[in-house]
Every structure is written in structure tokens, then in C-alpha cells.
VMD Tcl script that draws the C-alpha trace (Angstrom):
set ca {
  {-7.58 6.72 -30.82}
  {-5.96 8.35 -27.32}
  {-6.19 11.80 -27.23}
  {-4.83 13.74 -23.85}
  {-7.32 16.13 -24.12}
  {-10.19 13.56 -23.81}
  {-8.56 11.61 -20.32}
  {-10.90 8.23 -20.62}
  {-9.22 7.35 -23.90}
  {-5.88 6.49 -22.28}
  {-7.08 5.53 -19.28}
  {-8.89 3.13 -21.14}
  {-5.86 1.65 -22.83}
  {-4.08 1.78 -19.03}
  {-6.60 0.25 -17.55}
  {-6.60 -2.66 -20.52}
  {-2.05 -2.29 -19.96}
  {-2.05 -3.27 -16.11}
  {-4.09 -6.15 -17.06}
  {-0.98 -7.68 -17.83}
  {0.80 -8.07 -14.58}
  {3.52 -5.19 -15.86}
  {4.34 -3.01 -12.65}
  {5.55 -0.25 -14.64}
  {5.13 2.10 -17.74}
  {7.52 4.35 -20.14}
  {6.35 6.97 -21.53}
  {8.60 8.25 -25.18}
  {7.93 12.15 -25.81}
  {9.33 14.46 -27.72}
  {10.77 18.27 -25.91}
  {7.89 19.62 -27.88}
  {5.08 17.63 -25.99}
  {4.74 15.37 -28.99}
  {4.81 11.67 -28.19}
  {7.78 10.04 -30.64}
  {4.63 8.45 -32.78}
  {3.07 11.69 -33.39}
  {6.34 12.40 -35.40}
  {5.85 9.52 -38.12}
  {2.01 9.38 -38.07}
  {0.42 12.70 -37.53}
  {-2.11 12.21 -35.16}
  {-1.43 9.62 -33.18}
  {-1.11 11.09 -29.59}
  {-1.66 14.44 -29.12}
  {0.50 16.34 -26.89}
  {0.30 16.57 -22.63}
  {2.26 18.90 -21.48}
  {-0.36 21.92 -21.51}
  {-3.36 21.97 -18.94}
  {-2.42 19.63 -16.46}
  {-2.04 16.75 -18.79}
  {1.20 15.25 -18.13}
  {0.35 15.90 -13.83}
  {-3.50 14.30 -14.69}
  {-1.70 11.43 -16.65}
  {1.16 10.36 -13.53}
  {-1.50 10.43 -11.46}
  {-4.15 7.78 -13.30}
  {-0.95 5.83 -13.63}
  {-0.15 6.26 -9.51}
  {-4.06 5.37 -9.30}
  {-3.84 1.89 -11.44}
  {-0.34 1.01 -9.54}
  {2.49 1.78 -12.21}
  {5.85 3.77 -11.99}
  {5.58 6.31 -14.67}
  {9.41 6.47 -17.05}
  {9.74 10.08 -18.89}
  {11.90 10.43 -21.64}
  {12.40 12.04 -24.51}
  {12.85 11.04 -28.20}
  {14.20 14.03 -29.79}
  {18.23 12.73 -30.59}
  {17.47 8.80 -30.71}
  {20.43 7.49 -32.30}
  {22.53 10.49 -32.52}
  {25.68 12.20 -30.74}
  {25.06 15.95 -30.69}
  {26.25 16.75 -26.73}
  {25.33 20.68 -28.04}
  {21.70 20.12 -28.57}
  {21.89 17.73 -26.15}
  {23.21 19.84 -23.38}
  {20.84 22.81 -24.12}
  {17.85 21.48 -25.75}
  {16.85 18.19 -23.21}
  {18.37 19.67 -20.23}
  {16.34 23.28 -21.01}
  {13.09 20.74 -21.56}
  {14.00 18.63 -18.07}
  {14.93 21.72 -15.92}
  {11.07 23.64 -16.88}
  {9.94 25.08 -13.54}
  {6.66 23.39 -15.09}
  {8.27 20.23 -15.32}
  {9.95 20.02 -12.31}
  {6.52 21.32 -10.56}
  {5.22 18.03 -11.58}
  {7.53 15.26 -11.37}
  {8.80 16.78 -7.65}
  {5.10 16.68 -6.60}
  {5.14 12.94 -7.53}
  {8.65 11.85 -6.89}
  {8.19 8.61 -5.21}
  {6.49 6.80 -8.74}
  {8.57 8.70 -12.06}
  {11.51 7.90 -12.95}
  {13.11 10.82 -15.26}
  {14.84 8.56 -18.58}
  {17.04 11.09 -19.59}
  {16.81 10.74 -23.52}
  {16.62 7.74 -25.20}
  {18.74 5.50 -26.69}
  {21.49 8.72 -26.91}
  {25.39 9.20 -26.80}
  {28.17 6.50 -29.28}
  {30.63 5.23 -27.69}
  {34.36 5.02 -29.49}
  {33.30 2.29 -30.59}
  {30.82 3.70 -33.14}
  {32.85 6.98 -33.47}
  {31.98 8.87 -31.24}
  {33.91 9.52 -27.73}
  {33.67 7.31 -24.42}
  {35.44 9.74 -22.50}
  {32.54 12.81 -23.24}
  {29.41 10.24 -22.79}
  {30.58 9.82 -19.60}
  {31.50 13.26 -18.41}
  {27.91 14.41 -20.37}
  {26.13 12.18 -18.41}
  {27.86 12.97 -15.40}
  {27.81 16.55 -15.90}
  {23.67 16.01 -16.15}
  {23.17 14.06 -13.42}
  {24.44 16.97 -10.93}
  {23.09 19.08 -12.70}
  {19.28 17.96 -12.06}
  {20.37 17.24 -9.02}
  {21.25 21.17 -8.37}
  {17.86 21.77 -9.70}
  {16.00 19.64 -7.11}
  {15.10 16.50 -8.48}
  {15.64 13.89 -6.37}
  {13.43 10.95 -8.77}
  {16.36 8.20 -9.93}
  {17.69 9.10 -13.06}
  {17.60 6.47 -15.76}
  {20.75 6.61 -18.38}
  {20.41 4.39 -21.81}
  {23.76 2.53 -22.48}
  {25.07 3.94 -25.85}
  {25.23 3.32 -29.22}
  {21.68 2.84 -29.60}
  {21.17 1.91 -25.94}
  {23.09 -1.38 -26.66}
  {26.57 -1.08 -25.90}
  {26.07 -2.35 -22.35}
  {29.19 -3.43 -21.93}
  {30.30 0.17 -22.27}
  {28.31 1.02 -19.08}
  {29.28 -1.67 -17.25}
  {33.32 -0.65 -18.09}
  {33.73 2.53 -18.56}
  {31.16 4.98 -17.73}
  {28.63 3.65 -14.42}
  {30.93 4.78 -12.25}
  {32.17 8.23 -12.79}
  {27.82 9.26 -13.53}
  {26.99 6.91 -10.37}
  {29.10 9.30 -8.48}
  {28.43 12.48 -9.52}
  {25.37 12.19 -7.95}
  {25.06 13.30 -5.05}
  {22.00 11.21 -4.19}
  {23.68 7.91 -5.24}
  {19.74 7.39 -7.55}
  {20.70 6.55 -11.12}
  {19.88 3.46 -13.16}
  {21.36 1.73 -15.90}
  {19.45 1.08 -18.88}
  {20.44 -1.50 -21.99}
  {18.10 -1.81 -24.42}
  {18.97 -5.54 -26.10}
  {18.90 -4.88 -29.69}
  {21.93 -6.78 -29.76}
  {22.52 -8.64 -33.11}
  {25.49 -7.02 -33.23}
  {26.82 -7.33 -29.87}
  {25.13 -10.78 -28.30}
  {23.78 -13.10 -31.06}
  {24.24 -16.50 -29.26}
  {23.09 -17.34 -25.77}
  {27.31 -18.04 -24.68}
  {27.41 -13.76 -25.61}
  {24.07 -13.18 -24.39}
  {24.69 -14.83 -21.10}
  {28.34 -13.14 -20.33}
  {26.92 -9.15 -20.96}
  {23.78 -10.74 -18.55}
  {26.33 -12.03 -16.34}
  {28.83 -8.36 -15.97}
  {25.46 -6.25 -15.62}
  {24.36 -8.93 -12.79}
  {28.22 -8.70 -11.45}
  {28.26 -4.73 -11.43}
  {27.70 -3.07 -8.40}
  {25.37 -0.46 -10.04}
  {21.90 -0.11 -10.51}
  {21.44 -2.37 -14.45}
  {18.17 -2.47 -15.96}
  {17.33 -3.64 -19.49}
  {14.98 -0.40 -20.93}
  {13.76 -2.09 -23.81}
  {13.65 -5.76 -24.75}
  {12.03 -6.34 -28.17}
  {11.35 -10.08 -30.51}
  {12.23 -7.44 -34.05}
  {14.56 -5.20 -33.73}
  {15.65 -2.58 -37.13}
  {18.67 -2.61 -38.90}
  {17.61 -0.61 -42.50}
  {13.93 -0.41 -42.08}
  {11.69 -0.26 -39.46}
  {11.22 -4.42 -37.48}
  {13.40 -5.98 -40.78}
  {15.80 -8.33 -38.20}
  {14.25 -11.40 -36.41}
  {15.45 -11.65 -32.94}
  {13.07 -13.87 -31.04}
  {16.14 -15.69 -29.72}
  {17.85 -12.67 -27.55}
  {14.97 -11.54 -25.45}
  {13.40 -14.83 -24.99}
  {17.69 -15.57 -23.59}
  {17.77 -11.77 -21.77}
  {14.44 -12.84 -20.10}
  {15.60 -16.14 -18.84}
  {18.93 -14.91 -17.58}
  {16.88 -11.47 -15.93}
  {14.80 -13.69 -14.50}
  {17.71 -15.23 -12.50}
  {19.86 -12.38 -11.46}
  {17.16 -9.88 -11.07}
  {17.32 -8.02 -13.24}
  {13.91 -5.54 -14.00}
  {13.51 -5.10 -17.54}
  {10.43 -3.54 -20.10}
  {9.11 -5.06 -23.38}
  {8.75 -2.55 -25.91}
  {6.16 -1.98 -26.96}
  {2.99 -2.12 -25.69}
  {0.82 -0.93 -29.02}
  {1.41 1.85 -31.47}
  {4.74 0.38 -32.26}
  {5.79 1.45 -36.89}
  {6.21 -2.71 -36.42}
  {2.95 -4.19 -35.18}
  {4.53 -7.82 -35.11}
  {6.38 -5.91 -31.77}
  {3.93 -5.04 -30.31}
  {2.06 -7.07 -27.16}
  {-1.53 -6.73 -28.41}
  {-2.92 -5.74 -31.43}
  {-5.68 -2.56 -30.42}
  {-4.45 -2.18 -27.09}
  {-6.80 -4.56 -25.17}
  {-5.27 -7.03 -23.16}
  {-7.57 -9.90 -25.22}
  {-5.87 -9.06 -28.40}
  {-2.94 -9.60 -27.21}
  {-0.31 -10.74 -30.11}
  {1.55 -14.19 -29.79}
  {4.43 -12.13 -28.75}
  {2.56 -10.14 -26.11}
  {1.42 -13.40 -25.09}
  {5.12 -14.43 -24.24}
  {5.70 -11.66 -22.31}
  {2.53 -12.26 -20.90}
  {1.99 -16.00 -19.89}
  {5.40 -17.54 -19.93}
  {6.03 -19.46 -17.31}
  {9.72 -18.44 -16.49}
  {9.88 -14.97 -17.27}
  {6.70 -13.49 -18.25}
  {4.74 -11.23 -16.11}
  {2.28 -13.15 -14.68}
  {5.20 -15.34 -13.84}
  {5.33 -16.73 -10.04}
  {8.77 -17.01 -10.78}
  {9.72 -13.71 -12.57}
  {10.87 -10.56 -11.05}
  {8.90 -8.44 -13.24}
  {8.69 -5.39 -15.55}
  {10.25 -2.94 -12.85}
  {12.30 -5.01 -10.67}
  {14.82 -2.65 -10.20}
  {11.73 0.23 -9.27}
  {11.41 -1.25 -5.83}
  {14.91 -1.01 -5.25}
  {15.75 2.45 -5.99}
  {17.22 4.75 -2.96}
  {14.16 7.56 -2.99}
  {10.83 5.41 -3.98}
  {8.46 4.86 -0.98}
  {10.45 7.40 0.85}
  {13.02 4.79 2.53}
  {16.25 5.30 1.42}
  {19.86 3.60 2.62}
  {22.28 5.37 3.71}
  {25.17 5.73 3.10}
  {25.09 3.41 -0.92}
  {27.61 1.87 -1.53}
  {28.61 0.83 2.45}
  {31.90 -0.12 3.94}
  {30.98 -0.53 7.36}
  {27.57 0.67 9.05}
  {24.47 1.51 7.35}
  {21.20 2.95 8.11}
  {17.77 3.42 6.75}
  {15.69 6.64 6.69}
  {12.15 6.41 5.89}
  {8.94 8.49 6.38}
  {7.32 5.79 7.89}
  {8.83 3.47 11.61}
  {10.74 1.04 10.86}
  {8.92 -2.51 12.21}
  {11.86 -4.89 10.38}
  {14.84 -5.55 7.69}
  {16.28 -8.69 6.74}
  {19.25 -8.76 3.96}
  {19.43 -11.75 1.44}
  {21.81 -12.35 -1.25}
  {21.16 -13.54 -4.72}
  {20.60 -16.61 -4.38}
  {17.85 -15.94 -1.47}
  {19.91 -16.87 1.01}
  {18.59 -15.08 4.53}
  {22.24 -12.72 5.70}
  {22.84 -12.27 8.84}
  {22.73 -8.39 10.06}
  {23.61 -6.63 13.25}
  {22.14 -3.88 15.23}
  {24.85 -1.78 16.95}
  {24.11 1.31 19.45}
  {23.37 4.13 16.98}
  {19.96 2.25 15.43}
  {22.34 1.51 12.56}
  {23.29 -2.00 10.84}
  {26.73 -3.99 10.11}
  {26.27 -6.84 7.34}
  {28.41 -10.02 7.55}
  {28.27 -10.75 3.03}
  {30.66 -12.58 1.14}
  {28.62 -10.42 -1.56}
  {29.05 -7.00 -2.82}
  {25.68 -7.05 -3.26}
  {22.39 -8.02 -1.62}
  {18.92 -7.12 -1.20}
  {17.79 -5.94 2.07}
  {13.96 -6.45 2.78}
  {12.50 -3.93 4.81}
  {8.80 -4.42 7.13}
  {7.02 -0.74 7.34}
  {4.75 -0.44 10.01}
  {1.80 -0.25 7.85}
  {2.47 -3.53 6.30}
  {4.15 -3.08 3.28}
  {7.64 -4.36 2.51}
  {10.43 -2.50 0.20}
  {13.65 -3.86 -1.16}
  {16.61 -1.98 -1.59}
  {19.57 -2.60 -3.00}
  {22.56 -2.26 -0.90}
  {25.87 -2.50 -2.46}
  {29.06 -3.08 -0.32}
  {32.34 -2.06 -0.88}
  {35.13 -4.75 0.06}
}
mol new
graphics top color blue
foreach p $ca { graphics top sphere $p radius 0.5 }
foreach p [lrange $ca 0 end-1] q [lrange $ca 1 end] { graphics top cylinder $p $q radius 0.2 }
display resetview
């Protein structure tokens, strides 16, 4: 019931999607321009890359206040670096794709490849994962991309600790723009199946000096077949801690999943939320409509090059400055508890900060009345 040849069909679904309160949408496609569900069930959705369909889709999402995360699904849960470095990277290097994304760089995030790569624990190589992704990041910057680049954790996106402890620093430092998001998918039956283990993983992401994000949370996991394992206890604990720690997240999936009970809505219409969807939207602690929640893409408003605002250098040891397409009216700094920190302005229109924490949020007010939040990393 969605055909990109007929824009009204996806526009209707987007209109319903934004009623959830989400501020981002993640689009999983294959390199041949076919949606991932079309690979499983032909005709589910139609191709978008030809005849301006991708550009029109992103523009419509933007008009509805959404960030668009584009990801490639071809190599999900595989470890074929030769194919990644040709097929996947060649996709992102296409002139047509670059032109579309670069013209919309303030609202688009590139998610290289869904759940791709294995660490040593899964029979791959943590070193290969780290070095190949570092090279991929540097390569896309050479191609002229300035948008945030999102990298899923190894082992089907689940091995967040590998990113935190082994890979993030090298990959981040390979980016001359320092504009990388590290994404974990919390299908954690085999990784963190109780509150203590979940809390430990969430805490290490929160304490990391890098940008961590939950690219997929869900109520069921695919162990042997689609949707065969209940993980309600995991996602609810994860979102509770994500709200507490200010970690952004996305729920899988809004519509058209292989397991109907893992959909936020049964028909793509907001009026038809599932029990899971109702919790994602309306839970008083972490729901998208909760006044206490950090919402779906909290990290999206913190990235260095989104909204035309950039903090340089970042990480910082001493002074930093704010570059913006619009005049900056005021700047405030807060730690993650919400405590206001002291900022000093230097003679060179730079800032000095006094903070005991290694990560702070900068609240930047612009002349048009808009406010932007940036995550600043302080090197001790």
C-alpha cells in the first residue's frame, strides 16, 4: 500500500508517523534501490532512487520536521568486508546519491550498513571491524560528505561494548569532522538479559566520550525465526535508562515488519497503535509524547554539523568556539544532571568552560529564536 511512484501513498504514512511525536525516521533500503521488505515479499514497497524519488521523499520528511536516516540493508548480520568495501561503499559514492544527500545535509544521516560486521567473539575480527570502518569514514569525507555518519555495532548491531571499548576511538579519530554516531541495537538476550547487565551497558555508553545512540529497540527478537523471542523486559529497561542518561533512540518498526507484534501500528495509521506502539508513544517515563523523555533522536540535535551550527574543536582541551550560519545570541552549558556550568568568553570570541565532567551539553540560542543543543567532549 506504499508506492514511491505515487507520492500520496507514502505521504499519508508520514503524516500518520509524525503523530507519534518522533523527530526522525530510518529508511532501510538495498543498494539496488529496493526496500528491504521487497526482498522478502515482492511488491511491499517500490524502488525510490530513480526519477528523483529519494530527493522527494527526504524533502517531504523534512517538511514534517523529521531527520531522515538512510541505511543499506544488503549485508545485514554478515561479515564480508570485500563486498562492503565495493558494493556498499560504491553505493554511497554514486554521484546521484551524493548530490541528493549533500543538498539536504542538515537533515540527513548516513547509516553505512545495517548490523554489518563481526567482532572476534563472533568469529570475525575486532581489528578488521575497526580499521575497515575507519577507512570507510575517511573515504566518505574525501567524497565530500559532511553529514553525520552512523555505524552499527558488530554482531548484528548488538555488541555495544566492542564499540565502546575497542573501536569507537579509532573510527572517530579517522573523521576529520568528528561527526560520527555509534549505534547499538538492543536485541540483548545473549548480551544483557537482566537489569544489572542492561544498566552496565547503558552506563558505559553514557560515560563514553563519543556519540552513542540506540538505532533499534524492540519488544521481540529474532533468535531462530522472525519474532520468536520476547524481550519486553529488555527494551523497557533500556528506554528507562536512555531517558535518564539522555541517549537517543529509534523503535523498530513503525509498520511492515516480518512480525506484526513488533510493529508500532497495525496499518501504518496512528489510530491503530499496537500495545507495543502505545507504550512507545505514551509511556509516561520514556514515551515519545512524555514530557520527561529525551525523544527518538535526541542525538540528532547534538551533532556537529546539523542545523548549520558547529562546535570546534570537539573534543576540546582549553578554548572552543561556535561556528554558525546564523548569529549566536547566547550559549549555556549543562552537565547531564541539568546543572548550569560556568562559561567564560575570551578576547578572541572563544569560550572557556569549567567542568568536572567529560561531557557537557551546550544550549545555543540563535537570532531567529531557534535553539540548538550540542554535545561537547572535554579532554582531561
